[in-house]
C-alpha angles and dihedrals in degrees: 000000000000123000111261130208117200102227108202089223105036104026127229108358132171115267090238089073089067136073117210114223103182145253114005093195097069119109114218114233119246112268091250093050117128127263092260092058092049094046090051091048094049103036113021112071133158120239098218121201113210132012111009136162117231138177113247126181121213091219096164095042136030091346089229124144113240136184109229119193109204141154111257089207104047096020088227110156110227100179141352123200135167108267090216090064096042128091093202119113136335128297129307113268 
């Protein structure tokens, strides 16, 4: 059976309809931040083990940005919410 993600707009859909875009907890630096801050934001990322929030794009569905909380070990999805309605993290990459 295919892995399903419950889109808040489209319902349960196969994960192949989505594109993952990375960590949803990163705060984007200010536009006038120094080169070191931008280097860290773009290139230095953690590789978490366990529960983690990520930006996903429902590219073959409603085309909305979502925040998916999933376990990086088991791939179990714990929650899905619309990124536009959330106050977590920065902007989708």
